[in-house]
C-alpha positions in Angstrom: 92.1 2.2 -42.1 94.0 4.1 -44.8 95.9 7.4 -45.1 94.0 9.6 -47.5 96.1 12.8 -47.7 99.3 14.3 -46.1 99.8 18.0 -46.3 103.0 19.6 -45.1 103.9 23.3 -44.7 107.2 25.0 -43.6 108.9 21.8 -42.6 112.6 21.7 -43.5 112.8 21.6 -47.4 109.1 22.1 -47.8 108.2 25.7 -48.0 105.2 28.0 -47.0 103.5 27.2 -50.3 103.1 23.7 -48.9 103.2 20.2 -50.3 100.3 17.7 -50.6 100.5 14.0 -51.2 97.4 11.9 -51.9 97.4 8.2 -51.0 95.6 5.9 -53.4 92.0 4.8 -52.5 92.6 1.1 -53.4 96.4 0.9 -52.6 98.2 0.6 -49.3 101.6 1.0 -50.8 103.4 4.2 -51.6 106.9 4.6 -52.9 108.6 8.0 -52.3 111.4 8.6 -54.8 113.6 11.4 -55.9 117.2 12.6 -56.2 119.4 13.1 -53.1 118.3 16.1 -51.0 115.0 16.3 -52.7 113.2 15.8 -49.3 112.2 12.1 -49.1 113.4 11.8 -45.5 111.4 14.8 -44.6 108.2 13.2 -45.9 108.7 10.1 -43.8 109.7 12.2 -40.7 106.6 14.4 -41.1 104.5 11.2 -41.1 106.3 9.8 -38.0 105.9 13.2 -36.1 102.2 13.6 -36.9 101.6 10.0 -35.9 103.7 10.3 -32.8 105.5 7.1 -33.5 108.8 6.1 -32.0 111.4 7.6 -32.4 109.6 10.7 -33.6 107.5 10.8 -30.3 110.7 12.5 -28.9 110.7 15.1 -31.5 111.4 18.6 -30.2 111.3 21.4 -32.9 114.3 23.5 -33.6 114.7 26.6 -35.7 116.2 24.5 -38.5 113.0 22.3 -38.6 111.1 25.4 -39.9 111.7 26.2 -43.7 114.6 28.5 -44.1 114.6 28.9 -40.2 111.9 31.6 -40.8 111.1 33.1 -37.5 107.5 33.9 -38.6 107.0 30.5 -40.3 104.3 28.2 -38.9 105.2 24.5 -39.2 102.0 22.4 -40.1 101.7 18.7 -40.7 98.2 17.2 -41.3 97.3 13.5 -42.0 93.8 12.7 -43.3 92.4 9.4 -42.6 89.9 7.3 -44.7 87.6 6.3 -43.2 87.6 8.3 -40.1 88.2 6.9 -36.6 84.9 6.6 -34.7 85.1 7.4 -31.0 83.0 8.3 -28.0 83.4 11.0 -25.4 82.7 10.5 -21.6 79.0 10.9 -22.3 79.1 8.1 -24.9 78.4 10.6 -27.6 79.9 9.4 -30.9 82.3 11.7 -32.8 84.7 11.1 -35.8 88.4 11.8 -36.1 89.1 12.8 -39.6 92.9 13.1 -39.1 95.9 14.2 -37.0 97.5 17.7 -36.9 101.0 18.7 -35.7 101.4 22.5 -35.5 104.4 24.6 -34.3 104.3 28.3 -33.8 106.3 30.9 -31.8 104.9 32.9 -28.9 104.4 36.4 -30.0 104.5 38.1 -26.6 105.2 37.5 -23.0 108.1 35.9 -21.3 108.2 33.0 -23.7 108.2 35.3 -26.8 110.1 33.8 -29.7 110.1 30.2 -28.3 108.2 27.3 -29.9 104.8 26.1 -28.9 103.6 23.0 -30.4 100.1 21.5 -30.7 99.3 18.0 -31.5 95.6 17.3 -31.8 93.0 15.5 -33.8 90.7 17.3 -36.2 87.1 16.7 -37.4 85.7 16.5 -41.0 85.7 20.3 -41.1 89.4 20.5 -40.4 88.9 22.1 -36.9 90.5 20.8 -33.7 88.3 18.3 -32.0 87.2 19.6 -28.6 85.5 17.0 -26.3 84.9 16.7 -22.5 87.5 14.1 -21.5 86.8 13.8 -17.7 84.0 14.5 -15.2 84.8 15.3 -11.6 83.6 17.6 -8.9 85.1 21.0 -8.9 86.7 22.3 -5.6 84.4 24.8 -3.8 81.5 24.0 -6.1 78.2 22.4 -5.3 78.1 18.6 -5.0 76.5 18.2 -8.4 78.8 20.5 -10.3 81.1 18.8 -12.8 83.9 20.0 -15.0 83.0 19.1 -18.5 84.8 21.8 -20.4 85.8 20.7 -23.9 89.6 19.9 -24.4 91.5 19.1 -27.6 91.7 15.4 -28.4 95.3 14.5 -28.2 96.8 12.5 -31.1 98.8 10.4 -28.6 95.6 9.0 -27.2 94.3 8.0 -30.6 97.1 7.2 -33.1 97.5 3.6 -31.8 94.1 2.9 -33.3 95.6 3.3 -36.8 97.8 0.2 -36.2 101.1 -1.0 -34.9 103.5 1.8 -35.9 107.0 0.9 -37.0 109.8 3.0 -38.5 112.8 1.4 -40.2 115.9 3.0 -41.6 119.4 2.0 -42.3 121.2 3.9 -39.5 118.9 2.3 -37.0 119.3 -1.4 -38.0 120.6 -1.8 -34.4 117.5 -0.2 -32.9 115.5 -2.6 -34.9 116.8 -5.4 -32.8 116.1 -3.6 -29.5 113.5 -6.0 -28.1 113.0 -4.1 -24.8 111.3 -1.1 -26.2 108.3 -2.7 -27.8 108.6 -0.2 -30.5 110.5 -2.3 -33.0 109.2 -5.3 -34.9 111.5 -7.6 -32.9 110.2 -6.0 -29.7 106.7 -6.8 -30.8 107.6 -10.4 -31.6 109.3 -10.7 -28.2 106.1 -9.4 -26.5 104.2 -12.2 -28.2 106.6 -14.6 -26.7 106.6 -12.9 -23.3 102.8 -12.8 -23.0 102.6 -16.4 -23.9 105.4 -17.4 -21.4 103.1 -16.1 -18.6 100.3 -18.6 -19.5 99.8 -21.7 -17.5 100.1 -24.1 -20.4 103.9 -23.7 -20.4 104.9 -26.4 -17.9 108.5 -27.2 -16.6 109.2 -30.6 -15.0 112.0 -30.1 -12.5 111.9 -33.9 -11.7 109.4 -36.7 -12.1 107.5 -35.6 -9.0 107.7 -31.8 -9.5 105.9 -29.9 -12.1 105.7 -26.1 -12.2 104.6 -23.5 -14.7 107.5 -22.0 -16.6 106.8 -18.7 -14.9 107.1 -20.2 -11.4 110.2 -22.2 -12.5 111.9 -19.0 -13.7 111.3 -17.3 -10.4 112.7 -20.0 -8.4 115.8 -20.4 -10.7 116.6 -16.7 -10.6 116.5 -16.8 -6.8 118.8 -19.8 -6.8 121.0 -17.9 -9.3 121.3 -14.9 -7.0 122.2 -17.2 -4.1 125.0 -18.8 -6.3 126.4 -15.4 -7.4 126.4 -14.0 -3.9 129.7 -15.4 -2.6 131.4 -14.6 0.7 133.8 -12.3 -1.2 131.1 -10.4 -2.9 129.4 -10.0 0.6 132.7 -8.8 1.9 133.1 -6.2 -0.7 129.5 -5.0 -0.1 130.0 -4.7 3.6 133.2 -2.6 3.1 131.4 -0.4 0.6 128.4 0.1 3.0 130.5 1.0 6.0 132.5 3.5 4.0 129.6 5.2 2.6 127.8 5.2 6.0 130.9 6.8 7.4 131.0 9.5 4.7 127.4 10.3 5.4 127.6 10.2 9.2 125.1 7.4 9.5 124.6 5.9 13.0 124.1 2.2 13.8 120.3 2.7 14.0 120.3 4.1 10.4 121.5 1.0 8.6 122.8 1.8 5.1 123.4 -0.8 2.6 125.3 -0.8 -0.7 124.8 -4.0 -2.8 125.4 -5.3 -6.2 122.2 -5.7 -8.2 121.8 -9.3 -9.2 119.4 -10.2 -12.0 115.8 -10.8 -11.0 113.6 -13.4 -12.9 112.1 -10.5 -15.0 115.6 -9.0 -15.7 116.8 -12.5 -16.7 113.8 -12.8 -19.1 113.9 -9.3 -20.6 117.6 -8.4 -20.7 119.4 -11.7 -21.2 117.2 -13.6 -23.8 118.8 -12.2 -27.0 118.9 -12.9 -30.6 122.0 -14.7 -31.9 123.1 -16.7 -35.0 125.0 -19.9 -35.2 125.9 -20.8 -38.9 127.1 -24.4 -38.1 126.6 -27.0 -35.5 129.3 -26.6 -32.9 130.2 -23.1 -33.9 129.7 -20.6 -31.1 126.7 -18.3 -31.8 127.2 -14.6 -32.5 125.0 -11.9 -31.0 123.1 -9.7 -33.4 125.3 -6.7 -32.5 128.4 -8.4 -33.8 126.9 -9.3 -37.2 127.5 -7.2 -40.3 124.9 -4.8 -41.7 124.1 -7.2 -44.6 123.3 -10.0 -42.2 121.2 -7.7 -40.0 119.3 -6.7 -43.0 118.5 -10.4 -43.6 117.4 -10.9 -40.1 115.2 -7.7 -40.3 113.5 -9.3 -43.2 112.9 -12.5 -41.3 111.7 -10.7 -38.3 109.0 -8.8 -40.4 107.8 -12.0 -42.1 107.7 -13.9 -38.7 105.8 -11.2 -37.0 103.2 -11.4 -39.9 102.9 -15.2 -39.2 102.1 -14.6 -35.4 100.0 -11.5 -35.8 96.5 -12.4 -34.3 94.8 -9.2 -33.5 92.9 -7.1 -36.1 95.2 -4.1 -35.9 97.2 -3.4 -39.0 100.8 -2.4 -39.4 101.9 1.0 -40.4 105.5 0.7 -41.8 107.6 3.7 -42.6 110.8 2.3 -44.3 113.7 4.3 -45.4 115.8 2.7 -48.2 114.7 -0.9 -47.7 117.3 -1.9 -50.3 120.2 -1.0 -48.0 122.7 -3.8 -47.5 120.6 -6.3 -49.5 121.7 -8.3 -52.6 119.8 -7.6 -55.8 117.6 -10.8 -55.5 116.7 -10.1 -51.9 115.8 -6.5 -52.9 113.2 -7.9 -55.2 112.0 -10.3 -52.5 111.7 -7.6 -49.8 109.7 -5.4 -52.3 107.3 -8.4 -52.9 107.0 -8.8 -49.1 106.1 -5.1 -48.7 103.6 -5.5 -51.5 102.1 -8.6 -49.9 101.8 -6.6 -46.6 99.8 -3.9 -48.4 97.6 -6.4 -50.1 96.7 -7.8 -46.7 95.5 -4.3 -45.6 98.7 -2.8 -43.9 100.0 0.6 -44.7 103.4 0.7 -46.3 105.3 3.9 -47.2 108.9 3.9 -48.1 111.7 5.9 -49.7 114.0 4.2 -52.3 116.8 4.8 -54.8 116.4 1.3 -56.2 114.5 0.4 -59.3 113.9 -3.0 -57.7 111.4 -1.2 -55.4 109.4 0.4 -58.2 106.8 -1.1 -60.4 105.8 1.0 -63.4 102.7 -1.3 -63.8 101.6 0.3 -60.4 102.6 3.8 -61.4 99.9 5.4 -59.3 101.8 4.3 -56.1 104.9 6.4 -57.0 105.4 9.8 -55.4 108.2 11.5 -57.0 109.9 14.5 -55.4 111.9 17.4 -57.1 114.0 20.2 -55.6 116.5 22.6 -56.8 119.0 23.9 -54.3 117.6 26.7 -52.3 114.0 25.9 -53.4 111.2 24.0 -51.9 110.3 20.4 -52.3 107.7 19.6 -55.0 105.8 16.3 -55.4 104.5 14.8 -58.5 102.1 11.9 -58.7 100.0 10.1 -61.4 96.5 11.3 -61.1 94.0 8.5 -60.1 92.0 9.3 -63.2 95.0 8.7 -65.6 94.7 5.4 -67.3 98.0 3.7 -68.0 98.1 0.3 -69.8 101.4 -0.9 -68.2 99.9 -3.9 -66.5 99.3 -5.5 -69.9 103.0 -5.2 -70.7 104.3 -5.8 -67.1 106.6 -8.5 -67.9 108.1 -6.6 -70.9 108.8 -3.6 -68.7 110.6 -5.7 -66.1 112.6 -7.5 -68.9 113.6 -4.0 -70.4 114.6 -2.7 -67.0 112.5 0.4 -67.5 111.9 1.0 -63.8 114.9 3.2 -64.0 112.8 5.8 -65.8 111.0 6.8 -62.6 114.5 8.0 -61.2 115.6 10.0 -64.3 115.7 13.7 -64.6 115.5 13.4 -68.4 113.9 10.5 -70.5 114.4 9.9 -74.2 111.6 7.7 -75.2 112.3 5.5 -78.2 110.1 2.8 -79.8 112.7 -0.1 -79.9 116.1 -1.4 -79.0 117.6 -0.3 -82.3 116.7 3.4 -81.7 117.8 3.1 -78.0 121.2 1.7 -78.9 121.9 4.5 -81.7 120.7 7.3 -79.5 122.8 6.2 -76.5 125.9 6.0 -78.8 125.1 9.5 -80.2 124.9 11.0 -76.7 128.2 9.5 -75.8 129.9 10.8 -78.9 128.5 14.2 -78.4 130.2 14.1 -74.9 127.0 13.9 -72.9 127.2 11.5 -69.9 123.7 10.1 -69.2 124.7 9.2 -65.7 126.0 12.7 -64.9 122.8 14.3 -66.3 120.5 11.5 -65.1 119.2 10.7 -68.6 117.4 7.4 -69.2 117.1 6.3 -72.8 114.1 4.1 -72.8 113.1 1.3 -75.1 109.2 1.5 -74.9 108.7 -1.9 -76.4 107.0 -0.5 -79.5 105.7 2.8 -80.8 102.2 1.9 -79.4 103.4 2.1 -75.8 105.1 5.6 -76.1 101.9 7.6 -75.3 101.6 5.7 -72.0 105.3 6.6 -71.3 104.6 10.2 -72.1 101.7 10.3 -69.7 103.9 8.7 -67.0 106.7 11.2 -67.5 104.2 14.1 -67.5 102.5 12.8 -64.3 105.9 12.4 -62.4 107.4 15.5 -63.7 110.1 13.9 -65.8 111.5 16.0 -68.7 111.0 13.8 -71.7 111.8 13.8 -75.4 110.1 11.4 -77.8 112.0 9.8 -80.9 110.1 7.5 -83.1 109.7 6.4 -86.8 107.0 7.9 -88.9 106.7 4.8 -90.9 104.1 4.3 -93.6 101.4 6.8 -92.8 99.2 5.6 -95.7 98.3 2.7 -93.3 95.4 3.8 -91.1 96.8 2.2 -87.9 100.1 3.7 -88.3 98.6 7.1 -89.0 96.3 6.8 -85.8 99.3 5.7 -83.7 101.4 8.8 -84.7 98.5 11.0 -84.0 98.0 9.5 -80.5 101.7 10.1 -79.8 101.5 13.7 -80.9 98.3 14.2 -78.9 100.0 12.8 -75.7 102.9 15.0 -76.2 100.7 18.1 -76.6 98.6 17.2 -73.6 101.7 17.1 -71.5 102.4 20.6 -72.4 106.1 20.4 -72.2 108.2 23.5 -71.9 110.7 22.5 -74.4 110.4 20.7 -77.8 109.8 17.2 -77.0 109.2 15.1 -80.1 111.1 14.1 -83.3 109.9 11.9 -86.0 112.3 10.2 -88.4 110.8 10.2 -91.9 110.2 7.5 -92.5 112.6 5.6 -90.4 115.8 5.7 -88.3 117.4 3.5 -90.9 116.6 5.7 -93.8 118.2 8.7 -91.9 121.4 6.6 -92.0 121.0 5.6 -95.7 120.3 2.0 -95.1 117.6 -0.5 -94.5 116.7 -2.8 -91.5 118.8 -5.9 -91.4 118.7 -9.2 -89.4 121.2 -8.1 -86.8 120.1 -4.5 -87.0 121.8 -3.1 -83.9 125.2 -4.4 -84.9 124.6 -3.1 -88.5 123.7 0.5 -87.4 126.5 0.7 -85.0 129.1 -0.5 -87.6 127.9 2.4 -89.8 128.8 4.8 -87.0 132.2 3.1 -86.8 134.7 5.1 -84.9 133.3 8.5 -86.3 133.2 11.4 -83.9 130.0 13.4 -83.5 131.0 16.0 -86.1 131.8 13.3 -88.6 128.4 11.6 -87.9 126.6 15.0 -88.3 128.2 15.5 -91.7 127.4 11.9 -92.8 124.0 11.6 -91.4 122.6 15.1 -90.7 119.0 13.8 -90.2 120.1 11.2 -87.8 121.6 13.6 -85.2 118.7 16.2 -85.3 116.9 14.9 -82.1 120.2 14.7 -80.1 121.2 18.2 -81.1 117.7 19.6 -80.3 117.5 17.7 -77.0 120.9 18.8 -75.9 120.5 22.4 -77.0 117.0 22.9 -75.4 118.1 21.2 -72.2 121.3 23.2 -71.7 123.7 20.3 -72.3 125.7 21.8 -75.2 
């Protein structure tokens, strides 16, 4: 079971024109990225709401949940499934559930005019609400053979569990993650596995050499003894006085016995409430309960719980994990490990959708998994994705991409694409001396690892809506392969159809623009030529060198 498509209309930062996200046909992993306030949480929340999963099962729409609090706006969330869920009605007639829909509208008339009315139903392959007879019974006042088989909408709440075990994880709810009593958290599910096994007869407790009980029976007897031990004469005296006073207040008579008692733990309460998760780092050191550990420690335990749950999962139902900022509180190496764990989950058939600000959770070799959001203040959220038909050759150079740290590109508002480390270093220096702070403007100067890779990076930027600018050397165009390479780069830029000028070619090389030639320690050599000159001095000394920076800054409003 995979998610196929998510459409959202009039939900918080998403306007009436709507937003559509498609999920890859052969991938179960999706990374939602974008600047702060771009709408990432709204995407995950919409998924949680339409699936009816905890804690979104308690969602009650408010005016602020409708885009711009529009009183006429209709909030609509639709999740399409692939393949559909096959089900049967009460007559054993087969039907298919193509997806789930959550709709919020306002009553137009009557006593409830203006208040919200929500619908949470399944829909068929034609997009219509599924209507099926859900029960058969004799109608009052009708003949004996009369039945009520009127079609009723198929509620998502009765069907969503078939998608898989639904879990939502986010940094503010690390504490809720460890709430084992709800069954809604991964730890709760792990605890259920233990609790179900505890009831089995194969768990045996030997009270002494002659007495053997099941663990279940032993716990019941022990809890009864514990209650007897706790109920001291002083406790009974306190209870008697409380009972007599309350009875007096209420005017109760002797034949109306009223009893006030302290609740002592039953065997089930002992089992469910007092078996808790705790950590002891050294032998002899008292253990600390999970709620007293720091956020970083809890993040480690969360990771351990997820992996352990996978080890014990026996049924065929998959997981659906909605994770917000999985990188929170984790050291850099554990970020990479957590990402690999999420990828392993997806490869095993589980659906994983997460939001992130961390390059460690993005793989450009799997660019089709990236969903990039954009939003200007006061405007609606827009989503960009790489089309399934777009071929990118990043897998071939996956190690090089990781080594270069180019995953940062996916998070940039602007990207300057260069062919190598020499160009990258010089252009970064020119930006700084012109007074342009790349971090303030969210600019990534990318070493593409060779001019031959630039066209793929152009396609990536175009697909994800990243404003790019290409800078490369023309080199010797008398060589057929060089000429072909340059033509491919130019074609890729034209195909992207950028709004602004987006390519500059040094003729023939960056070094020539600086009046020098490539040397062994070329970066140091080029930076020494710039010395301590300011941008005006560099412009006078090397007018051809600064042209791309001047054009980039002027056309992007950074002058």
